[in-house]
PDB file of N, H, CA, C and O in Angstrom:
ATOM      1  N   MET A   1      96.301 128.517  96.751  1.00  0.00           N
ATOM      2  CA  MET A   1      95.642 129.369  97.975  1.00  0.00           C
ATOM      3  C   MET A   1      96.982 128.938  98.594  1.00  0.00           C
ATOM      4  O   MET A   1      97.609 127.880  98.546  1.00  0.00           O
ATOM      5  N   GLU A   2      97.229 130.254  99.261  1.00  0.00           N
ATOM      6  H   GLU A   2      96.720 131.113  99.301  1.00  0.00           H
ATOM      7  CA  GLU A   2      98.832 130.672  99.927  1.00  0.00           C
ATOM      8  C   GLU A   2      98.595 129.503 101.667  1.00  0.00           C
ATOM      9  O   GLU A   2      97.637 129.057 102.298  1.00  0.00           O
ATOM     10  N   SER A   3     100.517 129.453 101.815  1.00  0.00           N
ATOM     11  H   SER A   3     101.296 129.815 101.303  1.00  0.00           H
ATOM     12  CA  SER A   3     100.671 128.604 102.801  1.00  0.00           C
ATOM     13  C   SER A   3      99.873 129.204 103.652  1.00  0.00           C
ATOM     14  O   SER A   3      99.760 130.418 103.487  1.00  0.00           O
ATOM     15  N   LYS A   4      99.035 128.524 104.874  1.00  0.00           N
ATOM     16  H   LYS A   4      99.127 127.537 105.009  1.00  0.00           H
ATOM     17  CA  LYS A   4      98.958 129.561 106.171  1.00  0.00           C
ATOM     18  C   LYS A   4      98.834 128.588 107.594  1.00  0.00           C
ATOM     19  O   LYS A   4      97.962 127.728 107.470  1.00  0.00           O
ATOM     20  N   ASN A   5      99.616 128.569 109.045  1.00  0.00           N
ATOM     21  H   ASN A   5     100.324 129.268 109.145  1.00  0.00           H
ATOM     22  CA  ASN A   5      99.013 127.747 109.589  1.00  0.00           C
ATOM     23  C   ASN A   5      98.272 127.449 110.694  1.00  0.00           C
ATOM     24  O   ASN A   5      98.126 128.190 111.666  1.00  0.00           O
ATOM     25  N   LEU A   6      97.821 126.401 110.550  1.00  0.00           N
ATOM     26  H   LEU A   6      97.940 125.799 109.760  1.00  0.00           H
ATOM     27  CA  LEU A   6      96.482 126.497 110.847  1.00  0.00           C
ATOM     28  C   LEU A   6      96.341 125.525 111.524  1.00  0.00           C
ATOM     29  O   LEU A   6      96.868 124.454 111.223  1.00  0.00           O
ATOM     30  N   ASP A   7      95.318 125.753 112.984  1.00  0.00           N
ATOM     31  H   ASP A   7      94.889 126.623 113.229  1.00  0.00           H
ATOM     32  CA  ASP A   7      94.900 125.235 113.782  1.00  0.00           C
ATOM     33  C   ASP A   7      93.617 124.093 113.694  1.00  0.00           C
ATOM     34  O   ASP A   7      92.427 124.198 113.991  1.00  0.00           O
ATOM     35  N   LEU A   8      94.759 122.480 112.916  1.00  0.00           N
ATOM     36  H   LEU A   8      95.726 122.395 112.674  1.00  0.00           H
ATOM     37  CA  LEU A   8      94.344 121.591 112.756  1.00  0.00           C
ATOM     38  C   LEU A   8      93.370 120.817 114.067  1.00  0.00           C
ATOM     39  O   LEU A   8      92.412 120.050 113.974  1.00  0.00           O
ATOM     40  N   SER A   9      94.095 121.402 115.325  1.00  0.00           N
ATOM     41  H   SER A   9      94.873 122.025 115.401  1.00  0.00           H
ATOM     42  CA  SER A   9      93.356 120.773 116.592  1.00  0.00           C
ATOM     43  C   SER A   9      91.730 120.494 117.267  1.00  0.00           C
ATOM     44  O   SER A   9      91.444 119.753 118.208  1.00  0.00           O
ATOM     45  N   PRO A  10      91.003 121.176 116.611  1.00  0.00           N
ATOM     46  CA  PRO A  10      89.515 120.922 116.793  1.00  0.00           C
ATOM     47  C   PRO A  10      89.463 120.410 116.221  1.00  0.00           C
ATOM     48  O   PRO A  10      89.085 119.479 116.931  1.00  0.00           O
ATOM     49  N   ILE A  11      89.536 119.633 114.422  1.00  0.00           N
ATOM     50  H   ILE A  11      89.843 120.390 113.845  1.00  0.00           H
ATOM     51  CA  ILE A  11      88.814 118.638 113.997  1.00  0.00           C
ATOM     52  C   ILE A  11      90.096 117.095 114.266  1.00  0.00           C
ATOM     53  O   ILE A  11      89.828 115.973 113.835  1.00  0.00           O
ATOM     54  N   LEU A  12      91.358 117.402 115.004  1.00  0.00           N
ATOM     55  H   LEU A  12      91.575 118.313 115.354  1.00  0.00           H
ATOM     56  CA  LEU A  12      91.782 116.207 115.065  1.00  0.00           C
ATOM     57  C   LEU A  12      91.018 115.147 116.608  1.00  0.00           C
ATOM     58  O   LEU A  12      90.728 113.987 116.902  1.00  0.00           O
ATOM     59  N   LYS A  13      90.995 117.366 117.519  1.00  0.00           N
ATOM     60  H   LYS A  13      91.231 118.308 117.280  1.00  0.00           H
ATOM     61  CA  LYS A  13      90.227 116.332 118.690  1.00  0.00           C
ATOM     62  C   LYS A  13      88.908 116.216 118.063  1.00  0.00           C
ATOM     63  O   LYS A  13      88.254 115.659 118.946  1.00  0.00           O
ATOM     64  N   TYR A  14      88.237 116.380 117.210  1.00  0.00           N
ATOM     65  H   TYR A  14      88.768 116.832 116.493  1.00  0.00           H
ATOM     66  CA  TYR A  14      86.352 115.675 116.873  1.00  0.00           C
ATOM     67  C   TYR A  14      86.701 113.946 116.638  1.00  0.00           C
ATOM     68  O   TYR A  14      86.000 113.096 117.187  1.00  0.00           O
ATOM     69  N   ILE A  15      87.860 113.586 115.764  1.00  0.00           N
ATOM     70  H   ILE A  15      88.430 114.276 115.318  1.00  0.00           H
ATOM     71  CA  ILE A  15      88.106 112.676 114.960  1.00  0.00           C
ATOM     72  C   ILE A  15      88.677 111.388 116.536  1.00  0.00           C
ATOM     73  O   ILE A  15      88.387 110.205 116.713  1.00  0.00           O
ATOM     74  N   GLU A  16      89.571 112.378 117.404  1.00  0.00           N
ATOM     75  H   GLU A  16      89.807 113.339 117.261  1.00  0.00           H
ATOM     76  CA  GLU A  16      89.810 111.299 118.385  1.00  0.00           C
ATOM     77  C   GLU A  16      88.040 110.938 119.213  1.00  0.00           C
ATOM     78  O   GLU A  16      87.446 109.862 119.148  1.00  0.00           O
ATOM     79  N   LYS A  17      87.790 111.600 119.587  1.00  0.00           N
ATOM     80  H   LYS A  17      88.273 112.474 119.639  1.00  0.00           H
ATOM     81  CA  LYS A  17      86.387 111.755 120.429  1.00  0.00           C
ATOM     82  C   LYS A  17      85.664 111.202 119.939  1.00  0.00           C
ATOM     83  O   LYS A  17      85.478 110.171 120.585  1.00  0.00           O
ATOM     84  N   CYS A  18      84.783 111.260 118.704  1.00  0.00           N
ATOM     85  H   CYS A  18      84.934 112.097 118.179  1.00  0.00           H
ATOM     86  CA  CYS A  18      83.951 111.253 118.188  1.00  0.00           C
ATOM     87  C   CYS A  18      84.190 109.644 117.250  1.00  0.00           C
ATOM     88  O   CYS A  18      83.221 108.978 116.884  1.00  0.00           O
ATOM     89  N   HIS A  19      85.355 109.310 117.031  1.00  0.00           N
ATOM     90  H   HIS A  19      86.143 109.851 117.328  1.00  0.00           H
ATOM     91  CA  HIS A  19      85.583 108.574 115.633  1.00  0.00           C
ATOM     92  C   HIS A  19      87.103 107.179 116.304  1.00  0.00           C
ATOM     93  O   HIS A  19      87.733 106.369 115.625  1.00  0.00           O
ATOM     94  N   GLU A  20      87.206 107.545 118.261  1.00  0.00           N
ATOM     95  H   GLU A  20      86.693 108.203 118.813  1.00  0.00           H
ATOM     96  CA  GLU A  20      88.246 106.964 118.197  1.00  0.00           C
ATOM     97  C   GLU A  20      90.170 107.324 117.632  1.00  0.00           C
ATOM     98  O   GLU A  20      91.154 106.790 118.144  1.00  0.00           O
ATOM     99  N   GLY A  21      90.181 108.233 116.614  1.00  0.00           N
ATOM    100  H   GLY A  21      89.382 108.667 116.197  1.00  0.00           H
ATOM    101  CA  GLY A  21      90.987 108.427 116.223  1.00  0.00           C
ATOM    102  C   GLY A  21      90.902 107.690 114.564  1.00  0.00           C
ATOM    103  O   GLY A  21      91.831 107.717 113.756  1.00  0.00           O
ATOM    104  N   ASP A  22      89.633 107.096 114.350  1.00  0.00           N
ATOM    105  H   ASP A  22      88.879 107.074 115.007  1.00  0.00           H
ATOM    106  CA  ASP A  22      89.578 106.180 113.012  1.00  0.00           C
ATOM    107  C   ASP A  22      89.236 106.515 112.280  1.00  0.00           C
ATOM    108  O   ASP A  22      88.012 106.388 112.254  1.00  0.00           O
ATOM    109  N   LEU A  23      89.903 107.285 110.921  1.00  0.00           N
ATOM    110  H   LEU A  23      90.898 107.389 110.942  1.00  0.00           H
ATOM    111  CA  LEU A  23      90.189 107.597 109.690  1.00  0.00           C
ATOM    112  C   LEU A  23      89.059 106.403 108.812  1.00  0.00           C
ATOM    113  O   LEU A  23      88.299 106.930 108.000  1.00  0.00           O
ATOM    114  N   LEU A  24      89.012 105.648 108.894  1.00  0.00           N
ATOM    115  H   LEU A  24      89.630 105.220 109.554  1.00  0.00           H
ATOM    116  CA  LEU A  24      88.358 104.918 108.092  1.00  0.00           C
ATOM    117  C   LEU A  24      86.349 104.979 109.037  1.00  0.00           C
ATOM    118  O   LEU A  24      85.257 105.265 108.547  1.00  0.00           O
ATOM    119  N   SER A  25      86.581 104.735 109.864  1.00  0.00           N
ATOM    120  H   SER A  25      87.468 104.503 110.262  1.00  0.00           H
ATOM    121  CA  SER A  25      84.772 105.359 110.482  1.00  0.00           C
ATOM    122  C   SER A  25      84.797 106.620 110.313  1.00  0.00           C
ATOM    123  O   SER A  25      84.083 106.740 109.317  1.00  0.00           O
ATOM    124  N   LEU A  26      85.185 107.819 110.649  1.00  0.00           N
ATOM    125  H   LEU A  26      85.765 107.722 111.458  1.00  0.00           H
ATOM    126  CA  LEU A  26      84.949 108.798 109.732  1.00  0.00           C
ATOM    127  C   LEU A  26      84.106 108.921 108.169  1.00  0.00           C
ATOM    128  O   LEU A  26      82.931 109.207 107.941  1.00  0.00           O
ATOM    129  N   THR A  27      85.568 108.476 106.961  1.00  0.00           N
ATOM    130  H   THR A  27      86.523 108.243 107.147  1.00  0.00           H
ATOM    131  CA  THR A  27      84.898 108.163 106.287  1.00  0.00           C
ATOM    132  C   THR A  27      83.903 107.129 105.815  1.00  0.00           C
ATOM    133  O   THR A  27      83.070 107.335 104.933  1.00  0.00           O
ATOM    134  N   GLN A  28      84.044 106.128 106.403  1.00  0.00           N
ATOM    135  H   GLN A  28      84.722 105.960 107.120  1.00  0.00           H
ATOM    136  CA  GLN A  28      82.416 105.499 106.692  1.00  0.00           C
ATOM    137  C   GLN A  28      81.554 106.374 106.462  1.00  0.00           C
ATOM    138  O   GLN A  28      81.056 106.564 105.352  1.00  0.00           O
ATOM    139  N   THR A  29      81.121 107.381 108.111  1.00  0.00           N
ATOM    140  H   THR A  29      81.526 107.226 109.012  1.00  0.00           H
ATOM    141  CA  THR A  29      79.841 108.115 108.475  1.00  0.00           C
ATOM    142  C   THR A  29      79.649 109.075 106.670  1.00  0.00           C
ATOM    143  O   THR A  29      78.619 109.081 105.995  1.00  0.00           O
ATOM    144  N   LEU A  30      80.695 109.622 106.388  1.00  0.00           N
ATOM    145  H   LEU A  30      81.531 109.617 106.936  1.00  0.00           H
ATOM    146  CA  LEU A  30      80.940 110.647 105.734  1.00  0.00           C
ATOM    147  C   LEU A  30      80.096 109.900 104.133  1.00  0.00           C
ATOM    148  O   LEU A  30      79.550 110.676 103.348  1.00  0.00           O
ATOM    149  N   ASP A  31      80.115 108.100 103.808  1.00  0.00           N
ATOM    150  H   ASP A  31      80.558 107.470 104.446  1.00  0.00           H
ATOM    151  CA  ASP A  31      79.734 107.580 102.880  1.00  0.00           C
ATOM    152  C   ASP A  31      77.896 107.844 102.685  1.00  0.00           C
ATOM    153  O   ASP A  31      77.081 108.208 101.837  1.00  0.00           O
ATOM    154  N   LYS A  32      77.962 107.424 103.958  1.00  0.00           N
ATOM    155  H   LYS A  32      78.624 107.129 104.646  1.00  0.00           H
ATOM    156  CA  LYS A  32      76.319 107.108 105.536  1.00  0.00           C
ATOM    157  C   LYS A  32      75.494 108.745 104.745  1.00  0.00           C
ATOM    158  O   LYS A  32      74.624 108.843 103.879  1.00  0.00           O
ATOM    159  N   THR A  33      76.249 109.799 105.519  1.00  0.00           N
ATOM    160  H   THR A  33      76.955 109.719 106.222  1.00  0.00           H
ATOM    161  CA  THR A  33      76.041 110.958 105.198  1.00  0.00           C
ATOM    162  C   THR A  33      75.497 111.315 103.635  1.00  0.00           C
ATOM    163  O   THR A  33      74.364 111.724 103.378  1.00  0.00           O
ATOM    164  N   ILE A  34      76.383 111.108 102.828  1.00  0.00           N
ATOM    165  H   ILE A  34      77.302 110.776 103.037  1.00  0.00           H
ATOM    166  CA  ILE A  34      75.996 111.616 101.130  1.00  0.00           C
ATOM    167  C   ILE A  34      75.147 110.922 100.926  1.00  0.00           C
ATOM    168  O   ILE A  34      74.230 111.612 100.481  1.00  0.00           O
ATOM    169  N   PHE A  35      74.790 109.659 100.991  1.00  0.00           N
ATOM    170  H   PHE A  35      75.534 109.098 101.353  1.00  0.00           H
ATOM    171  CA  PHE A  35      73.771 108.697 100.819  1.00  0.00           C
ATOM    172  C   PHE A  35      72.483 109.043 101.429  1.00  0.00           C
ATOM    173  O   PHE A  35      71.430 109.179 100.807  1.00  0.00           O
ATOM    174  N   MET A  36      72.596 109.135 102.299  1.00  0.00           N
ATOM    175  H   MET A  36      73.452 109.025 102.805  1.00  0.00           H
ATOM    176  CA  MET A  36      71.187 109.847 103.240  1.00  0.00           C
ATOM    177  C   MET A  36      70.533 111.024 102.252  1.00  0.00           C
ATOM    178  O   MET A  36      69.460 111.063 101.651  1.00  0.00           O
ATOM    179  N   LEU A  37      71.534 111.871 102.336  1.00  0.00           N
ATOM    180  H   LEU A  37      72.405 111.839 102.825  1.00  0.00           H
ATOM    181  CA  LEU A  37      71.719 113.263 101.611  1.00  0.00           C
ATOM    182  C   LEU A  37      70.235 112.621 100.521  1.00  0.00           C
ATOM    183  O   LEU A  37      69.057 112.785 100.836  1.00  0.00           O
ATOM    184  N   HIS A  38      70.674 111.964  99.363  1.00  0.00           N
ATOM    185  H   HIS A  38      71.631 111.830  99.108  1.00  0.00           H
ATOM    186  CA  HIS A  38      69.840 111.259  98.391  1.00  0.00           C
ATOM    187  C   HIS A  38      67.938 110.777  98.546  1.00  0.00           C
ATOM    188  O   HIS A  38      67.205 110.263  97.702  1.00  0.00           O
ATOM    189  N   PHE A  39      67.630 111.235 100.042  1.00  0.00           N
ATOM    190  H   PHE A  39      68.226 111.653 100.728  1.00  0.00           H
ATOM    191  CA  PHE A  39      66.211 110.708 100.686  1.00  0.00           C
ATOM    192  C   PHE A  39      65.337 111.478 101.199  1.00  0.00           C
ATOM    193  O   PHE A  39      64.211 111.345 101.679  1.00  0.00           O
ATOM    194  N   LEU A  40      66.433 112.741 100.913  1.00  0.00           N
ATOM    195  H   LEU A  40      67.348 112.849 100.524  1.00  0.00           H
ATOM    196  CA  LEU A  40      65.911 114.288 102.378  1.00  0.00           C
ATOM    197  C   LEU A  40      64.607 114.137 100.705  1.00  0.00           C
ATOM    198  O   LEU A  40      64.869 113.879  99.530  1.00  0.00           O
ATOM    199  N   ALA A  41      63.673 114.349 101.189  1.00  0.00           N
ATOM    200  H   ALA A  41      63.460 114.559 102.144  1.00  0.00           H
ATOM    201  CA  ALA A  41      62.519 115.425 100.211  1.00  0.00           C
ATOM    202  C   ALA A  41      62.796 116.263  99.488  1.00  0.00           C
ATOM    203  O   ALA A  41      63.648 117.039  99.922  1.00  0.00           O
ATOM    204  N   GLU A  42      62.281 116.522  98.147  1.00  0.00           N
ATOM    205  H   GLU A  42      61.590 115.891  97.795  1.00  0.00           H
ATOM    206  CA  GLU A  42      63.415 117.209  97.079  1.00  0.00           C
ATOM    207  C   GLU A  42      62.915 118.686  97.988  1.00  0.00           C
ATOM    208  O   GLU A  42      63.989 119.282  98.072  1.00  0.00           O
ATOM    209  N   ASP A  43      61.721 119.682  98.790  1.00  0.00           N
ATOM    210  H   ASP A  43      60.849 119.198  98.721  1.00  0.00           H
ATOM    211  CA  ASP A  43      61.704 120.289  98.415  1.00  0.00           C
ATOM    212  C   ASP A  43      62.617 121.019  99.597  1.00  0.00           C
ATOM    213  O   ASP A  43      62.498 122.222  99.829  1.00  0.00           O
ATOM    214  N   ILE A  44      63.585 120.123 100.353  1.00  0.00           N
ATOM    215  H   ILE A  44      63.682 119.146 100.165  1.00  0.00           H
ATOM    216  CA  ILE A  44      65.002 120.226 101.868  1.00  0.00           C
ATOM    217  C   ILE A  44      65.700 121.138 100.344  1.00  0.00           C
ATOM    218  O   ILE A  44      65.716 122.367 100.411  1.00  0.00           O
ATOM    219  N   PHE A  45      66.122 120.599  99.329  1.00  0.00           N
ATOM    220  H   PHE A  45      66.109 119.600  99.274  1.00  0.00           H
ATOM    221  CA  PHE A  45      67.377 121.161  98.722  1.00  0.00           C
ATOM    222  C   PHE A  45      67.223 121.473  97.068  1.00  0.00           C
ATOM    223  O   PHE A  45      67.177 120.579  96.224  1.00  0.00           O
ATOM    224  N   THR A  46      67.175 122.441  96.871  1.00  0.00           N
ATOM    225  H   THR A  46      67.211 123.168  97.557  1.00  0.00           H
ATOM    226  CA  THR A  46      67.073 121.617  95.354  1.00  0.00           C
ATOM    227  C   THR A  46      67.841 120.978  95.095  1.00  0.00           C
ATOM    228  O   THR A  46      68.677 120.908  95.996  1.00  0.00           O
ATOM    229  N   ASP A  47      68.235 119.921  93.583  1.00  0.00           N
ATOM    230  H   ASP A  47      67.556 119.979  92.851  1.00  0.00           H
ATOM    231  CA  ASP A  47      69.080 119.883  93.012  1.00  0.00           C
ATOM    232  C   ASP A  47      70.983 120.242  93.177  1.00  0.00           C
ATOM    233  O   ASP A  47      71.876 119.548  93.663  1.00  0.00           O
ATOM    234  N   PHE A  48      71.012 121.455  92.606  1.00  0.00           N
ATOM    235  H   PHE A  48      70.286 122.019  92.211  1.00  0.00           H
ATOM    236  CA  PHE A  48      71.661 122.356  92.809  1.00  0.00           C
ATOM    237  C   PHE A  48      72.448 122.346  94.111  1.00  0.00           C
ATOM    238  O   PHE A  48      73.636 122.040  94.008  1.00  0.00           O
ATOM    239  N   GLU A  49      71.957 122.643  95.364  1.00  0.00           N
ATOM    240  H   GLU A  49      70.992 122.892  95.447  1.00  0.00           H
ATOM    241  CA  GLU A  49      72.003 122.464  96.507  1.00  0.00           C
ATOM    242  C   GLU A  49      72.497 120.970  96.999  1.00  0.00           C
ATOM    243  O   GLU A  49      73.477 120.996  97.743  1.00  0.00           O
ATOM    244  N   ARG A  50      71.875 119.483  96.642  1.00  0.00           N
ATOM    245  H   ARG A  50      71.078 119.463  96.037  1.00  0.00           H
ATOM    246  CA  ARG A  50      72.188 118.378  96.776  1.00  0.00           C
ATOM    247  C   ARG A  50      73.578 118.311  96.781  1.00  0.00           C
ATOM    248  O   ARG A  50      74.301 118.016  97.733  1.00  0.00           O
ATOM    249  N   GLN A  51      73.919 118.626  95.571  1.00  0.00           N
ATOM    250  H   GLN A  51      73.332 118.865  94.797  1.00  0.00           H
ATOM    251  CA  GLN A  51      74.739 117.850  94.483  1.00  0.00           C
ATOM    252  C   GLN A  51      76.221 119.121  95.230  1.00  0.00           C
ATOM    253  O   GLN A  51      77.220 118.734  95.836  1.00  0.00           O
ATOM    254  N   ASN A  52      76.005 120.017  95.030  1.00  0.00           N
ATOM    255  H   ASN A  52      75.193 120.332  94.538  1.00  0.00           H
ATOM    256  CA  ASN A  52      77.060 120.901  95.839  1.00  0.00           C
ATOM    257  C   ASN A  52      77.742 120.134  97.418  1.00  0.00           C
ATOM    258  O   ASN A  52      78.923 119.937  97.703  1.00  0.00           O
ATOM    259  N   CYS A  53      76.540 119.840  98.200  1.00  0.00           N
ATOM    260  H   CYS A  53      75.580 120.001  97.968  1.00  0.00           H
ATOM    261  CA  CYS A  53      76.914 119.665  99.496  1.00  0.00           C
ATOM    262  C   CYS A  53      77.289 117.799  99.264  1.00  0.00           C
ATOM    263  O   CYS A  53      78.223 117.199  99.796  1.00  0.00           O
ATOM    264  N   CYS A  54      76.524 117.368  98.575  1.00  0.00           N
ATOM    265  H   CYS A  54      75.765 117.856  98.143  1.00  0.00           H
ATOM    266  CA  CYS A  54      77.730 116.062  98.281  1.00  0.00           C
ATOM    267  C   CYS A  54      79.121 115.737  97.561  1.00  0.00           C
ATOM    268  O   CYS A  54      79.962 114.838  97.607  1.00  0.00           O
ATOM    269  N   HIS A  55      78.957 116.732  96.990  1.00  0.00           N
ATOM    270  H   HIS A  55      78.275 117.462  96.953  1.00  0.00           H
ATOM    271  CA  HIS A  55      80.004 117.015  96.369  1.00  0.00           C
ATOM    272  C   HIS A  55      81.779 117.703  97.514  1.00  0.00           C
ATOM    273  O   HIS A  55      82.962 117.453  97.283  1.00  0.00           O
ATOM    274  N   VAL A  56      81.236 118.455  98.514  1.00  0.00           N
ATOM    275  H   VAL A  56      80.275 118.659  98.702  1.00  0.00           H
ATOM    276  CA  VAL A  56      82.187 119.258  99.174  1.00  0.00           C
ATOM    277  C   VAL A  56      82.168 117.774 100.362  1.00  0.00           C
ATOM    278  O   VAL A  56      83.311 117.391 100.613  1.00  0.00           O
ATOM    279  N   LEU A  57      81.267 117.123 100.926  1.00  0.00           N
ATOM    280  H   LEU A  57      80.339 117.435 100.723  1.00  0.00           H
ATOM    281  CA  LEU A  57      81.887 115.933 101.443  1.00  0.00           C
ATOM    282  C   LEU A  57      82.485 115.003 100.444  1.00  0.00           C
ATOM    283  O   LEU A  57      83.714 115.067 100.403  1.00  0.00           O
ATOM    284  N   MET A  58      82.035 114.320  99.789  1.00  0.00           N
ATOM    285  H   MET A  58      81.037 114.269  99.823  1.00  0.00           H
ATOM    286  CA  MET A  58      82.930 113.547  98.557  1.00  0.00           C
ATOM    287  C   MET A  58      84.601 114.205  98.548  1.00  0.00           C
ATOM    288  O   MET A  58      85.596 113.491  98.420  1.00  0.00           O
ATOM    289  N   GLU A  59      84.627 115.546  98.694  1.00  0.00           N
ATOM    290  H   GLU A  59      83.819 116.126  98.798  1.00  0.00           H
ATOM    291  CA  GLU A  59      85.870 116.778  98.520  1.00  0.00           C
ATOM    292  C   GLU A  59      86.906 116.384 100.127  1.00  0.00           C
ATOM    293  O   GLU A  59      88.098 116.322 100.428  1.00  0.00           O
ATOM    294  N   LEU A  60      85.519 116.190 100.827  1.00  0.00           N
ATOM    295  H   LEU A  60      84.551 116.241 100.582  1.00  0.00           H
ATOM    296  CA  LEU A  60      86.755 116.113 103.385  1.00  0.00           C
ATOM    297  C   LEU A  60      86.774 115.066 102.577  1.00  0.00           C
ATOM    298  O   LEU A  60      87.225 115.369 101.473  1.00  0.00           O
ATOM    299  N   LYS A  61      86.369 113.605 102.713  1.00  0.00           N
ATOM    300  H   LYS A  61      86.002 113.358 103.610  1.00  0.00           H
ATOM    301  CA  LYS A  61      86.698 112.470 102.656  1.00  0.00           C
ATOM    302  C   LYS A  61      87.514 112.058 101.584  1.00  0.00           C
ATOM    303  O   LYS A  61      87.960 110.926 101.773  1.00  0.00           O
ATOM    304  N   GLU A  62      87.866 112.577 100.530  1.00  0.00           N
ATOM    305  H   GLU A  62      87.504 113.496 100.377  1.00  0.00           H
ATOM    306  CA  GLU A  62      88.889 112.347  99.926  1.00  0.00           C
ATOM    307  C   GLU A  62      90.839 113.117 100.771  1.00  0.00           C
ATOM    308  O   GLU A  62      91.881 112.541 101.082  1.00  0.00           O
ATOM    309  N   ALA A  63      90.506 114.226 100.804  1.00  0.00           N
ATOM    310  H   ALA A  63      89.659 114.695 100.551  1.00  0.00           H
ATOM    311  CA  ALA A  63      91.391 114.510 101.835  1.00  0.00           C
ATOM    312  C   ALA A  63      91.691 114.126 102.723  1.00  0.00           C
ATOM    313  O   ALA A  63      92.857 114.355 103.043  1.00  0.00           O
ATOM    314  N   ILE A  64      90.883 113.367 103.598  1.00  0.00           N
ATOM    315  H   ILE A  64      89.936 113.181 103.338  1.00  0.00           H
ATOM    316  CA  ILE A  64      90.241 112.355 104.708  1.00  0.00           C
ATOM    317  C   ILE A  64      91.711 111.003 104.311  1.00  0.00           C
ATOM    318  O   ILE A  64      92.659 110.383 104.793  1.00  0.00           O
ATOM    319  N   MET A  65      90.958 111.234 103.165  1.00  0.00           N
ATOM    320  H   MET A  65      90.188 111.737 102.773  1.00  0.00           H
ATOM    321  CA  MET A  65      91.644 109.219 103.412  1.00  0.00           C
ATOM    322  C   MET A  65      93.395 109.663 102.456  1.00  0.00           C
ATOM    323  O   MET A  65      93.958 108.579 102.302  1.00  0.00           O
ATOM    324  N   GLU A  66      94.371 110.922 101.796  1.00  0.00           N
ATOM    325  H   GLU A  66      93.914 111.802 101.920  1.00  0.00           H
ATOM    326  CA  GLU A  66      95.006 110.759 101.781  1.00  0.00           C
ATOM    327  C   GLU A  66      95.773 110.544 102.961  1.00  0.00           C
ATOM    328  O   GLU A  66      96.543 109.589 103.056  1.00  0.00           O
ATOM    329  N   ILE A  67      95.578 111.518 104.011  1.00  0.00           N
ATOM    330  H   ILE A  67      94.952 112.294 103.934  1.00  0.00           H
ATOM    331  CA  ILE A  67      96.170 111.607 105.487  1.00  0.00           C
ATOM    332  C   ILE A  67      96.689 109.817 105.591  1.00  0.00           C
ATOM    333  O   ILE A  67      97.228 109.388 106.611  1.00  0.00           O
TER     334      ILE A  67
END
């Protein structure tokens, strides 16, 4: 991936506003979201879609934990 100057201020503002700047709170919410996705009716997402959504959220969580 080519290095770019990205404006991350929207995500930083979200973390500050909704999680009071607490990254642990955000990662816990992501964990709960991933857990809840497994309990949606099977006709909402295919197993593949559910797996992809969970994967994206887990990658996001891991990236946040590295911060």
